[in-house]
Structure formats: C-alpha cells, structure tokens
C-alpha positions in Angstrom: -25.9 -14.1 38.5 -26.3 -17.8 37.5 -29.5 -18.6 35.6 -32.2 -20.1 38.1 -33.2 -22.5 35.4 -29.9 -24.2 34.9 -30.1 -27.8 35.1 -27.1 -29.2 37.2 -26.2 -32.1 35.0 -22.9 -33.4 33.7 -23.8 -32.8 30.0 -25.0 -29.4 30.6 -22.0 -28.5 32.6 -19.6 -29.7 29.7 -22.0 -27.9 27.1 -21.6 -24.7 28.9 -17.7 -25.3 29.0 -17.6 -25.7 25.3 -19.7 -22.5 25.0 -17.2 -20.6 27.1 -14.5 -21.8 25.0 -16.3 -20.5 21.7 -16.9 -17.2 23.5 -13.2 -17.0 24.4 -12.2 -17.6 20.8 -14.7 -15.0 19.7 -13.1 -12.5 22.0 -9.6 -13.4 20.9 -10.6 -12.6 17.5 -12.3 -9.4 18.3 -9.2 -8.3 20.3 -6.7 -9.2 17.4 -9.2 -7.3 15.1 -9.0 -4.3 17.3 -5.3 -4.2 17.3 -5.1 -4.6 13.3 -7.7 -1.9 12.9 -5.8 0.5 15.3 -2.5 -0.1 13.3 -4.2 0.5 10.0 -5.8 3.8 11.4 -2.5 5.0 12.6 -0.9 4.3 9.3 -3.7 6.1 7.4 -3.6 8.9 9.9 -0.1 9.5 9.3 -0.5 9.6 5.7 -3.5 11.9 6.1 -1.3 14.4 8.2 1.5 14.4 5.6 -1.1 15.2 2.9 -2.6 17.9 5.2 0.8 19.6 5.6 1.3 19.6 1.9 -2.2 21.1 1.5 -1.6 23.6 4.1 1.6 24.7 2.5 -0.1 25.1 -0.9 -3.0 26.9 0.7 -0.7 29.4 2.4 0.8 30.1 -1.1 -2.6 30.4 -2.7 -3.6 33.0 0.0 -0.5 35.1 -0.6 -1.2 34.9 -4.3 -4.8 35.9 -3.6 -3.7 38.9 -1.7 -1.5 40.2 -4.4 -4.1 39.7 -7.1 -6.7 41.6 -4.9 -4.2 44.3 -4.7 -3.7 44.4 -8.4 -7.4 44.1 -9.5 -9.6 44.7 -6.4 -12.1 42.3 -5.1 -14.8 43.0 -7.7 -12.1 42.9 -10.7 -10.8 39.5 -9.5 -14.3 38.1 -9.0 -14.9 38.4 -12.8 -11.5 37.1 -13.8 -12.0 33.7 -15.8 -11.5 30.5 -13.7 -9.7 27.4 -14.7 -11.7 25.0 -17.0 -12.8 22.0 -15.3 -15.9 20.9 -17.3 -14.7 17.5 -17.7 -13.2 17.1 -14.3 -14.2 14.0 -12.3 -13.2 12.0 -9.3 -12.3 8.3 -9.6 -13.0 5.9 -6.6 -11.9 2.6 -5.8 -13.2 0.4 -3.0 -11.1 -2.3 -1.3 -12.2 -4.5 1.5 -10.3 -4.6 4.7 -11.4 -6.8 7.7 -15.1 -6.2 6.4 -14.5 -2.5 5.9 -15.0 -0.8 2.4 -12.1 1.5 2.1 -11.6 4.3 -0.6 -8.9 5.2 -2.8 -9.5 8.0 -5.2 -7.9 10.6 -7.4 -8.9 13.7 -9.2 -9.0 13.7 -12.8 -9.0 17.2 -14.5 -10.2 15.8 -17.7 -7.4 17.4 -19.7 -5.4 14.3 -20.8 -2.2 16.1 -20.4 -3.4 18.9 -22.8 -4.9 21.6 -20.5 -7.2 24.0 -22.5 -6.5 27.6 -22.5 -8.9 29.7 -19.9 -11.0 32.1 -21.4 -9.4 35.4 -22.2 -9.4 38.1 -19.4 -10.3 41.6 -20.0 -7.5 42.9 -17.8 -4.8 39.9 -17.6 -2.1 40.1 -15.1 0.7 37.8 -13.8 -0.8 38.2 -10.2 -4.1 36.9 -11.3 -2.8 34.1 -13.2 -0.6 32.9 -10.3 -3.6 33.2 -8.0 -5.7 31.1 -10.4 -2.9 28.4 -10.7 -2.3 28.4 -7.0 -6.0 27.7 -6.2 -6.3 25.1 -9.0 -3.4 23.1 -7.6 -5.4 22.8 -4.3 -8.2 20.8 -5.9 -6.5 17.5 -6.5 -5.0 17.4 -3.0 -8.4 18.4 -1.4 -10.0 15.4 -3.1 -7.2 13.2 -1.7 -7.8 14.4 1.7 -11.5 14.0 1.5 -11.2 10.3 0.3 -8.5 9.7 3.0 -10.9 11.2 5.7 -13.7 9.0 4.4 -11.7 5.9 4.9 -10.5 6.9 8.3 -13.9 7.5 9.6 -15.1 4.2 8.3 -12.1 2.5 10.2 -13.0 4.4 13.4 -16.7 3.4 13.2 -15.7 -0.3 12.7 -13.1 -0.1 15.6 -16.1 1.3 18.0 -18.3 -1.5 17.0 -15.4 -4.1 17.3 -14.5 -2.7 20.8 -18.1 -2.7 22.1 -18.5 -6.4 21.1 -15.2 -7.4 22.7 -16.1 -5.5 25.8 -19.5 -7.2 26.0 -18.0 -10.6 25.7 -15.2 -9.8 28.2 -17.2 -8.0 30.8 -20.6 -9.4 30.5 -20.9 -12.7 28.6 -17.9 -14.4 29.9 -18.5 -13.5 33.6 -22.0 -14.7 33.2 -20.8 -18.0 31.9 -18.1 -18.5 34.6 -20.7 -17.6 37.2 -23.0 -20.4 36.0 -20.1 -22.8 35.6 -19.3 -22.2 39.2 -23.0 -22.5 40.3 -23.3 -25.8 38.4 -20.0 -27.1 39.6 -21.1 -26.6 43.2 -24.6 -28.2 42.6 -23.0 -31.2 41.0 -20.4 -31.5 43.8 -23.3 -31.5 46.4 -25.2 -34.0 44.2 -22.1 -36.2 44.3 -21.9 -35.9 48.1 -25.4 -36.8 48.7 -25.2 -39.7 46.3 -22.0 -41.0 48.2 -24.0 -40.7 51.4 -26.9 -42.6 50.0 -24.7 -45.4 48.8 -22.7 -45.6 52.2 -26.0 -45.6 54.0 -27.5 -48.4 51.8 -24.4 -50.6 52.4 -25.0 -50.6 56.2 
C-alpha cells in the first residue's frame, strides 16, 4: 500500500524511480551471489562425499581389524594395548575469504616429521593388535579433513540462507512497495496535470 505521506511531485517521482533502480541492482547482485554460493556449495559437497566414502572404507577396515584384535586379546586385553604416540599432533588451519565468507582449509600434522616414533612396547604384542592400531590411526587425518570441510559447508549454507532472505525481501516486499508507490504517484500527477489543463482552458475563455 502506498505511503499516505507521499508527496506527488515530479522530483519525488523521479527520486523514487532512481530508488527502484538501486533496489533492482541490489536484488540482481544478491541473485547472482545466490547462484555462485550454490555452485560452491555443490562443489564442496561433492568433495566432502568423496572424502566421506574414503573414510567409510577405512572405517570398515578398522572395524574388521578391531574384531580380529578383540578375538585375539579380548576387550580388556586390547584396552590396555599401547596407543599410537600423537603427543605433538596438531591441526593446521588456513582461512580464505569467498564472497565475504571465511572458508577453512586444514590438515592434520602428526608431528612425526616423516620419522614416526616407536609405540610403547606391548606386554602381549600381536599382528592383529598392531593392524588394529594402524587402521584406527589412519582414520584420524581423514576425520580432521572431513570436519574442516563440513565447517566450510556450514558457513556457506548460513551465508546462502542470509542472502536468500535478503533477496526475497527485496523481490517480494521492497520492490512491490516501490512499484505501488510509483503507480499511486503517477496517478496523482496525471490527475494534477488534468486539473491544471482544465484551469488553463477555463482561464482562456
């Protein structure tokens, strides 16, 4: 509904048309941003799914290794088996800006510098327990990668939702209100022009 306080003047009408153009440009920008964000989300989602498939395959191998190790040592015996040394392990993160969104890239650093330390000696070592330890250790870097990828995806989704809401507000609320105000002012100006024309014609008689 047009603003009752609108002043039906030519200058106000032109200013409102300029405002409409600015809002349209803003909507077009947000609409394009939505498309780019969606493309980036799909690309990163495909990469996440590929990494998840690799993780699931390794996890299946680790579960099988765990079953064999439990069969050899029992649950209590495997529970006291020495774990892999990761005292110096760390996660290295890097942030990059994408359309105002800070995206993460990261990797797991085991801190071994290509020279892994020997694990503590086991009281009752076995090939089954060693393979179990190795299988679960192999899951850690990929789990970190998945977590970092998911964090970036969630940030992209949040930005997409914000952009979508702003674009819809411009498209469905702001622009229709401006269009309604322009129609109202155009009708008022046309009526004023007709009244002025009648006054001029009557004055000339």
